[in-house]
N, C-alpha and C positions, 0 to 999 in steps of 0.2 A: 514511522509511527503512523497509525491510522488516525487521520485528522477528522474525517467525516464519512458518513455512509449515505449514499444516494441511490435509491432504487436497487438495493442489494449489491451495489458496487462500492469500492473503497477508494477514497481520496487519501493519498499518502504524502506526508510531509517528511522530507529527508532529515535524518538526524545529524548528518555530518556535512551537508551542503546547504548552507543558509539560503533561503529563498526558493528552493526547489520543491514544488508541489505538483503531483501528478493529476491528470484527469482521472475520473473514476475508472478503476481497474478491477478485474475479477481475479480470484485465485485460480491456480492451475487445477486444483481439486475442489471438492465441495466444502472445504474448511470455512468456518465462520469466525469473524473477528469482531471486536468492539472498539470503539474510539479509545485511543491511548495504547492499544496493543502495538508491540514492535514486530515488524515483518521484514523479511528479505524479499526483494522484488527486482524485476528488470523492467526497463522503460526505454523506449526508442524515441528518437526525435520526431517521428511521424505520429506520436500520441498513443501508440500501442504498447502493451506490456502486460505483465501478469504478476501476481503475488506468488512467490515460491513457497514460503512457509513462515510461520511465526517463530519468535524466539523470546527468551526471557532476557530483558535488558537489566543487567546488574550494575 
């Protein structure tokens, strides 16, 4: 879930792994998100990663 937006990049809070929050990440495309949106993303231990796409969390 998008937790915060910093300088056009997105801080993501994991929905299924308590305590996991990413550094600010960019989407793979030009998509825009807002705080509270659910997204799929990948994140590596070196602090890099990208948002793949958004999804509707039902």
